[in-house]
PAFI-797028 format. One record per atom (N, C-alpha, C): x, y, z; residue number from 1; residue in one letter. Coordinates in nm, 3 decimals. Layout:
N
<node px="X" py="Y" pz="Z" seq="NUM" type="A"/>
...
END
This chain:
91
<node px="15.966" py="24.029" pz="9.106" seq="1" type="M"/>
<node px="15.885" py="23.978" pz="8.995" seq="1" type="M"/>
<node px="15.938" py="23.841" pz="8.954" seq="1" type="M"/>
<node px="15.848" py="23.762" pz="8.903" seq="2" type="Y"/>
<node px="15.890" py="23.633" pz="8.849" seq="2" type="Y"/>
<node px="15.792" py="23.589" pz="8.741" seq="2" type="Y"/>
<node px="15.835" py="23.490" pz="8.664" seq="3" type="I"/>
<node px="15.749" py="23.429" pz="8.563" seq="3" type="I"/>
<node px="15.700" py="23.296" pz="8.618" seq="3" type="I"/>
<node px="15.571" py="23.270" pz="8.598" seq="4" type="G"/>
<node px="15.513" py="23.146" pz="8.648" seq="4" type="G"/>
<node px="15.404" py="23.096" pz="8.556" seq="4" type="G"/>
<node px="15.348" py="22.983" pz="8.592" seq="5" type="R"/>
<node px="15.241" py="22.920" pz="8.516" seq="5" type="R"/>
<node px="15.118" py="22.909" pz="8.604" seq="5" type="R"/>
<node px="15.003" py="22.952" pz="8.550" seq="6" type="V"/>
<node px="14.877" py="22.939" pz="8.625" seq="6" type="V"/>
<node px="14.839" py="22.792" pz="8.623" seq="6" type="V"/>
<node px="14.830" py="22.733" pz="8.744" seq="7" type="V"/>
<node px="14.801" py="22.590" pz="8.755" seq="7" type="V"/>
<node px="14.665" py="22.561" pz="8.818" seq="7" type="V"/>
<node px="14.595" py="22.666" pz="8.860" seq="8" type="G"/>
<node px="14.465" py="22.643" pz="8.920" seq="8" type="G"/>
<node px="14.398" py="22.772" pz="8.963" seq="8" type="G"/>
<node px="14.276" py="22.757" pz="9.011" seq="9" type="T"/>
<node px="14.201" py="22.872" pz="9.063" seq="9" type="T"/>
<node px="14.175" py="22.851" pz="9.211" seq="9" type="T"/>
<node px="14.150" py="22.961" pz="9.280" seq="10" type="V"/>
<node px="14.116" py="22.956" pz="9.421" seq="10" type="V"/>
<node px="13.978" py="23.014" pz="9.435" seq="10" type="V"/>
<node px="13.887" py="22.939" pz="9.495" seq="11" type="V"/>
<node px="13.749" py="22.984" pz="9.513" seq="11" type="V"/>
<node px="13.726" py="23.010" pz="9.661" seq="11" type="V"/>
<node px="13.678" py="23.131" pz="9.691" seq="12" type="A"/>
<node px="13.649" py="23.168" pz="9.829" seq="12" type="A"/>
<node px="13.515" py="23.242" pz="9.830" seq="12" type="A"/>
<node px="13.415" py="23.182" pz="9.890" seq="13" type="T"/>
<node px="13.284" py="23.247" pz="9.892" seq="13" type="T"/>
<node px="13.281" py="23.362" pz="9.992" seq="13" type="T"/>
<node px="13.365" py="23.353" pz="10.095" seq="14" type="I"/>
<node px="13.376" py="23.461" pz="10.192" seq="14" type="I"/>
<node px="13.522" py="23.504" pz="10.193" seq="14" type="I"/>
<node px="13.547" py="23.633" pz="10.162" seq="15" type="K"/>
<node px="13.684" py="23.682" pz="10.161" seq="15" type="K"/>
<node px="13.687" py="23.828" pz="10.203" seq="15" type="K"/>
<node px="13.805" py="23.878" pz="10.232" seq="16" type="H"/>
<node px="13.824" py="24.015" pz="10.276" seq="16" type="H"/>
<node px="13.773" py="24.111" pz="10.169" seq="16" type="H"/>
<node px="13.710" py="24.221" pz="10.209" seq="17" type="P"/>
<node px="13.656" py="24.317" pz="10.112" seq="17" type="P"/>
<node px="13.760" py="24.372" pz="10.012" seq="17" type="P"/>
<node px="13.888" py="24.373" pz="10.049" seq="18" type="H"/>
<node px="13.990" py="24.421" pz="9.956" seq="18" type="H"/>
<node px="13.997" py="24.336" pz="9.829" seq="18" type="H"/>
<node px="13.957" py="24.212" pz="9.840" seq="19" type="F"/>
<node px="13.962" py="24.126" pz="9.722" seq="19" type="F"/>
<node px="13.843" py="24.148" pz="9.630" seq="19" type="F"/>
<node px="13.735" py="24.208" pz="9.682" seq="20" type="G"/>
<node px="13.619" py="24.241" pz="9.600" seq="20" type="G"/>
<node px="13.575" py="24.127" pz="9.511" seq="20" type="G"/>
<node px="13.555" py="24.154" pz="9.384" seq="21" type="N"/>
<node px="13.517" py="24.052" pz="9.286" seq="21" type="N"/>
<node px="13.637" py="24.006" pz="9.205" seq="21" type="N"/>
<node px="13.755" py="24.018" pz="9.259" seq="22" type="R"/>
<node px="13.876" py="23.983" pz="9.186" seq="22" type="R"/>
<node px="13.898" py="23.831" pz="9.184" seq="22" type="R"/>
<node px="13.951" py="23.784" pz="9.072" seq="23" type="K"/>
<node px="13.979" py="23.641" pz="9.055" seq="23" type="K"/>
<node px="14.113" py="23.607" pz="9.122" seq="23" type="K"/>
<node px="14.117" py="23.495" pz="9.194" seq="24" type="L"/>
<node px="14.238" py="23.447" pz="9.258" seq="24" type="L"/>
<node px="14.288" py="23.324" pz="9.183" seq="24" type="L"/>
<node px="14.416" py="23.324" pz="9.147" seq="25" type="L"/>
<node px="14.474" py="23.214" pz="9.071" seq="25" type="L"/>
<node px="14.597" py="23.159" pz="9.143" seq="25" type="L"/>
<node px="14.617" py="23.029" pz="9.132" seq="26" type="L"/>
<node px="14.733" py="22.961" pz="9.187" seq="26" type="L"/>
<node px="14.841" py="22.960" pz="9.080" seq="26" type="L"/>
<node px="14.956" py="23.023" pz="9.111" seq="27" type="V"/>
<node px="15.064" py="23.035" pz="9.013" seq="27" type="V"/>
<node px="15.187" py="22.964" pz="9.066" seq="27" type="V"/>
<node px="15.241" py="22.872" pz="8.985" seq="28" type="Q"/>
<node px="15.362" py="22.799" pz="9.020" seq="28" type="Q"/>
<node px="15.480" py="22.866" pz="8.950" seq="28" type="Q"/>
<node px="15.587" py="22.894" pz="9.025" seq="29" type="K"/>
<node px="15.704" py="22.962" pz="8.970" seq="29" type="K"/>
<node px="15.775" py="22.874" pz="8.868" seq="29" type="K"/>
<node px="15.839" py="22.940" pz="8.769" seq="30" type="E"/>
<node px="15.917" py="22.871" pz="8.665" seq="30" type="E"/>
<node px="16.063" py="22.912" pz="8.674" seq="30" type="E"/>
<node px="16.151" py="22.822" pz="8.629" seq="31" type="T"/>
<node px="16.292" py="22.858" pz="8.610" seq="31" type="T"/>
<node px="16.303" py="22.934" pz="8.478" seq="31" type="T"/>
<node px="16.416" py="23.000" pz="8.453" seq="32" type="P"/>
<node px="16.433" py="23.069" pz="8.324" seq="32" type="P"/>
<node px="16.420" py="22.976" pz="8.203" seq="32" type="P"/>
<node px="16.445" py="22.847" pz="8.224" seq="33" type="E"/>
<node px="16.432" py="22.750" pz="8.115" seq="33" type="E"/>
<node px="16.290" py="22.702" pz="8.096" seq="33" type="E"/>
<node px="16.200" py="22.740" pz="8.186" seq="34" type="G"/>
<node px="16.059" py="22.703" pz="8.171" seq="34" type="G"/>
<node px="16.015" py="22.583" pz="8.253" seq="34" type="G"/>
<node px="16.102" py="22.531" pz="8.339" seq="35" type="R"/>
<node px="16.064" py="22.419" pz="8.425" seq="35" type="R"/>
<node px="15.993" py="22.471" pz="8.550" seq="35" type="R"/>
<node px="15.889" py="22.403" pz="8.592" seq="36" type="L"/>
<node px="15.816" py="22.443" pz="8.712" seq="36" type="L"/>
<node px="15.894" py="22.407" pz="8.837" seq="36" type="L"/>
<node px="15.887" py="22.495" pz="8.937" seq="37" type="T"/>
<node px="15.952" py="22.470" pz="9.066" seq="37" type="T"/>
<node px="15.843" py="22.434" pz="9.167" seq="37" type="T"/>
<node px="15.879" py="22.390" pz="9.287" seq="38" type="P"/>
<node px="15.777" py="22.358" pz="9.388" seq="38" type="P"/>
<node px="15.711" py="22.483" pz="9.448" seq="38" type="P"/>
<node px="15.770" py="22.601" pz="9.427" seq="39" type="A"/>
<node px="15.718" py="22.724" pz="9.488" seq="39" type="A"/>
<node px="15.595" py="22.775" pz="9.414" seq="39" type="A"/>
<node px="15.501" py="22.833" pz="9.490" seq="40" type="Y"/>
<node px="15.380" py="22.886" pz="9.428" seq="40" type="Y"/>
<node px="15.328" py="23.004" pz="9.510" seq="40" type="Y"/>
<node px="15.239" py="23.082" pz="9.449" seq="41" type="D"/>
<node px="15.170" py="23.193" pz="9.515" seq="41" type="D"/>
<node px="15.024" py="23.191" pz="9.476" seq="41" type="D"/>
<node px="14.940" py="23.243" pz="9.563" seq="42" type="I"/>
<node px="14.801" py="23.274" pz="9.527" seq="42" type="I"/>
<node px="14.801" py="23.420" pz="9.486" seq="42" type="I"/>
<node px="14.761" py="23.448" pz="9.362" seq="43" type="C"/>
<node px="14.774" py="23.582" pz="9.306" seq="43" type="C"/>
<node px="14.639" py="23.640" pz="9.267" seq="43" type="C"/>
<node px="14.628" py="23.771" pz="9.280" seq="44" type="V"/>
<node px="14.512" py="23.843" pz="9.230" seq="44" type="V"/>
<node px="14.534" py="23.866" pz="9.081" seq="44" type="V"/>
<node px="14.435" py="23.835" pz="9.000" seq="45" type="D"/>
<node px="14.446" py="23.849" pz="8.855" seq="45" type="D"/>
<node px="14.386" py="23.981" pz="8.809" seq="45" type="D"/>
<node px="14.466" py="24.063" pz="8.739" seq="46" type="V"/>
<node px="14.415" py="24.189" pz="8.684" seq="46" type="V"/>
<node px="14.425" py="24.192" pz="8.532" seq="46" type="V"/>
<node px="14.467" py="24.080" pz="8.471" seq="47" type="V"/>
<node px="14.486" py="24.077" pz="8.325" seq="47" type="V"/>
<node px="14.404" py="23.968" pz="8.256" seq="47" type="V"/>
<node px="14.311" py="23.907" pz="8.329" seq="48" type="Q"/>
<node px="14.225" py="23.801" pz="8.273" seq="48" type="Q"/>
<node px="14.304" py="23.679" pz="8.226" seq="48" type="Q"/>
<node px="14.399" py="23.636" pz="8.307" seq="49" type="A"/>
<node px="14.475" py="23.515" pz="8.279" seq="49" type="A"/>
<node px="14.388" py="23.393" pz="8.310" seq="49" type="A"/>
<node px="14.432" py="23.277" pz="8.261" seq="50" type="G"/>
<node px="14.359" py="23.154" pz="8.287" seq="50" type="G"/>
<node px="14.454" py="23.039" pz="8.311" seq="50" type="G"/>
<node px="14.401" py="22.926" pz="8.350" seq="51" type="V"/>
<node px="14.482" py="22.807" pz="8.376" seq="51" type="V"/>
<node px="14.561" py="22.772" pz="8.250" seq="51" type="V"/>
<node px="14.690" py="22.748" pz="8.268" seq="52" type="G"/>
<node px="14.778" py="22.714" pz="8.158" seq="52" type="G"/>
<node px="14.858" py="22.832" pz="8.104" seq="52" type="G"/>
<node px="14.817" py="22.954" pz="8.135" seq="53" type="D"/>
<node px="14.889" py="23.072" pz="8.086" seq="53" type="D"/>
<node px="15.020" py="23.090" pz="8.161" seq="53" type="D"/>
<node px="15.121" py="23.137" pz="8.087" seq="54" type="R"/>
<node px="15.247" py="23.179" pz="8.149" seq="54" type="R"/>
<node px="15.229" py="23.327" pz="8.181" seq="54" type="R"/>
<node px="15.260" py="23.365" pz="8.305" seq="55" type="V"/>
<node px="15.228" py="23.500" pz="8.350" seq="55" type="V"/>
<node px="15.347" py="23.566" pz="8.419" seq="55" type="V"/>
<node px="15.342" py="23.699" pz="8.425" seq="56" type="L"/>
<node px="15.439" py="23.779" pz="8.499" seq="56" type="L"/>
<node px="15.372" py="23.820" pz="8.629" seq="56" type="L"/>
<node px="15.438" py="23.788" pz="8.740" seq="57" type="V"/>
<node px="15.381" py="23.811" pz="8.873" seq="57" type="V"/>
<node px="15.465" py="23.914" pz="8.948" seq="57" type="V"/>
<node px="15.397" py="24.013" pz="9.002" seq="58" type="L"/>
<node px="15.460" py="24.109" pz="9.092" seq="58" type="L"/>
<node px="15.430" py="24.060" pz="9.233" seq="58" type="L"/>
<node px="15.533" py="24.018" pz="9.305" seq="59" type="D"/>
<node px="15.511" py="23.956" pz="9.437" seq="59" type="D"/>
<node px="15.569" py="24.039" pz="9.551" seq="59" type="D"/>
<node px="15.559" py="24.169" pz="9.539" seq="60" type="E"/>
<node px="15.602" py="24.259" pz="9.645" seq="60" type="E"/>
<node px="15.478" py="24.330" pz="9.696" seq="60" type="E"/>
<node px="15.446" py="24.312" pz="9.823" seq="61" type="G"/>
<node px="15.322" py="24.363" pz="9.878" seq="61" type="G"/>
<node px="15.294" py="24.509" pz="9.853" seq="61" type="G"/>
<node px="15.394" py="24.596" pz="9.877" seq="62" type="N"/>
<node px="15.372" py="24.739" pz="9.860" seq="62" type="N"/>
<node px="15.340" py="24.773" pz="9.714" seq="62" type="N"/>
<node px="15.416" py="24.718" pz="9.621" seq="63" type="S"/>
<node px="15.392" py="24.744" pz="9.479" seq="63" type="S"/>
<node px="15.259" py="24.685" pz="9.434" seq="63" type="S"/>
<node px="15.225" py="24.569" pz="9.485" seq="64" type="A"/>
<node px="15.097" py="24.506" pz="9.450" seq="64" type="A"/>
<node px="14.981" py="24.594" pz="9.494" seq="64" type="A"/>
<node px="14.989" py="24.648" pz="9.614" seq="65" type="R"/>
<node px="14.883" py="24.737" pz="9.663" seq="65" type="R"/>
<node px="14.875" py="24.865" pz="9.581" seq="65" type="R"/>
<node px="14.989" py="24.915" pz="9.532" seq="66" type="Q"/>
<node px="14.988" py="25.034" pz="9.449" seq="66" type="Q"/>
<node px="14.918" py="25.008" pz="9.316" seq="66" type="Q"/>
<node px="14.942" py="24.891" pz="9.257" seq="67" type="I"/>
<node px="14.877" py="24.856" pz="9.130" seq="67" type="I"/>
<node px="14.726" py="24.851" pz="9.148" seq="67" type="I"/>
<node px="14.681" py="24.800" pz="9.262" seq="68" type="L"/>
<node px="14.538" py="24.787" pz="9.287" seq="68" type="L"/>
<node px="14.479" py="24.911" pz="9.354" seq="68" type="L"/>
<node px="14.562" py="25.014" pz="9.369" seq="69" type="N"/>
<node px="14.517" py="25.141" pz="9.425" seq="69" type="N"/>
<node px="14.467" py="25.125" pz="9.568" seq="69" type="N"/>
<node px="14.540" py="25.047" pz="9.650" seq="70" type="M"/>
<node px="14.501" py="25.020" pz="9.789" seq="70" type="M"/>
<node px="14.604" py="25.071" pz="9.889" seq="70" type="M"/>
<node px="14.696" py="25.152" pz="9.846" seq="71" type="E"/>
<node px="14.803" py="25.199" pz="9.931" seq="71" type="E"/>
<node px="14.748" py="25.295" pz="10.036" seq="71" type="E"/>
<node px="14.785" py="25.292" pz="10.161" seq="72" type="P"/>
<node px="14.888" py="25.208" pz="10.222" seq="72" type="P"/>
<node px="14.832" py="25.080" pz="10.284" seq="72" type="P"/>
<node px="14.700" py="25.057" pz="10.272" seq="73" type="Y"/>
<node px="14.640" py="24.941" pz="10.336" seq="73" type="Y"/>
<node px="14.604" py="24.835" pz="10.233" seq="73" type="Y"/>
<node px="14.589" py="24.715" pz="10.277" seq="74" type="G"/>
<node px="14.547" py="24.608" pz="10.188" seq="74" type="G"/>
<node px="14.610" py="24.476" pz="10.227" seq="74" type="G"/>
<node px="14.540" py="24.369" pz="10.198" seq="75" type="A"/>
<node px="14.586" py="24.236" pz="10.235" seq="75" type="A"/>
<node px="14.635" py="24.159" pz="10.113" seq="75" type="A"/>
<node px="14.693" py="24.230" pz="10.016" seq="76" type="I"/>
<node px="14.732" py="24.167" pz="9.890" seq="76" type="I"/>
<node px="14.882" py="24.171" pz="9.875" seq="76" type="I"/>
<node px="14.942" py="24.057" pz="9.838" seq="77" type="R"/>
<node px="15.086" py="24.048" pz="9.824" seq="77" type="R"/>
<node px="15.131" py="24.021" pz="9.682" seq="77" type="R"/>
<node px="15.057" py="23.942" pz="9.603" seq="78" type="A"/>
<node px="15.101" py="23.904" pz="9.469" seq="78" type="A"/>
<node px="14.991" py="23.932" pz="9.367" seq="78" type="A"/>
<node px="15.031" py="23.994" pz="9.255" seq="79" type="V"/>
<node px="14.938" py="24.032" pz="9.149" seq="79" type="V"/>
<node px="14.993" py="23.986" pz="9.015" seq="79" type="V"/>
<node px="14.906" py="23.927" pz="8.933" seq="80" type="I"/>
<node px="14.944" py="23.892" pz="8.796" seq="80" type="I"/>
<node px="14.931" py="24.020" pz="8.714" seq="80" type="I"/>
<node px="15.045" py="24.067" pz="8.658" seq="81" type="V"/>
<node px="15.046" py="24.194" pz="8.586" seq="81" type="V"/>
<node px="15.064" py="24.179" pz="8.436" seq="81" type="V"/>
<node px="15.084" py="24.057" pz="8.387" seq="82" type="G"/>
<node px="15.099" py="24.037" pz="8.243" seq="82" type="G"/>
<node px="15.091" py="23.892" pz="8.204" seq="82" type="G"/>
<node px="15.054" py="23.869" pz="8.079" seq="83" type="I"/>
<node px="15.057" py="23.735" pz="8.021" seq="83" type="I"/>
<node px="15.177" py="23.730" pz="7.928" seq="83" type="I"/>
<node px="15.266" py="23.633" pz="7.949" seq="84" type="V"/>
<node px="15.393" py="23.624" pz="7.877" seq="84" type="V"/>
<node px="15.374" py="23.546" pz="7.748" seq="84" type="V"/>
<node px="15.416" py="23.607" pz="7.637" seq="85" type="D"/>
<node px="15.410" py="23.539" pz="7.507" seq="85" type="D"/>
<node px="15.534" py="23.455" pz="7.481" seq="85" type="D"/>
<node px="15.652" py="23.506" pz="7.516" seq="86" type="A"/>
<node px="15.776" py="23.434" pz="7.491" seq="86" type="A"/>
<node px="15.884" py="23.481" pz="7.587" seq="86" type="A"/>
<node px="15.981" py="23.396" pz="7.613" seq="87" type="V"/>
<node px="16.097" py="23.429" pz="7.696" seq="87" type="V"/>
<node px="16.220" py="23.388" pz="7.618" seq="87" type="V"/>
<node px="16.312" py="23.481" pz="7.596" seq="88" type="D"/>
<node px="16.437" py="23.452" pz="7.527" seq="88" type="D"/>
<node px="16.549" py="23.462" pz="7.628" seq="88" type="D"/>
<node px="16.627" py="23.353" pz="7.643" seq="89" type="V"/>
<node px="16.739" py="23.350" pz="7.736" seq="89" type="V"/>
<node px="16.867" py="23.339" pz="7.654" seq="89" type="V"/>
<node px="16.957" py="23.437" pz="7.673" seq="90" type="E"/>
<node px="17.086" py="23.436" pz="7.602" seq="90" type="E"/>
<node px="17.173" py="23.324" pz="7.657" seq="90" type="E"/>
<node px="17.240" py="23.252" pz="7.571" seq="91" type="Q"/>
<node px="17.329" py="23.143" pz="7.613" seq="91" type="Q"/>
<node px="17.471" py="23.191" pz="7.629" seq="91" type="Q"/>
END
């Protein structure tokens, strides 16, 4: 799992049936301090996140498929599972 920022959307008029009518979002990973890193994922959105939202991403294929009820098959690796309100880091 990691925390990231939604920086864009992915539009695909033709996609695998496992994606159905699900929204795909481009999520850039953040450091614990909130700085964006160069790493990113294309994630399936199940919490109605939008561009600019800080989100919690589950990026383990098996767990992602379990959340979407697609186990043991499916072409999904990363799922947005929450919208983050705040992050507190102990110093």
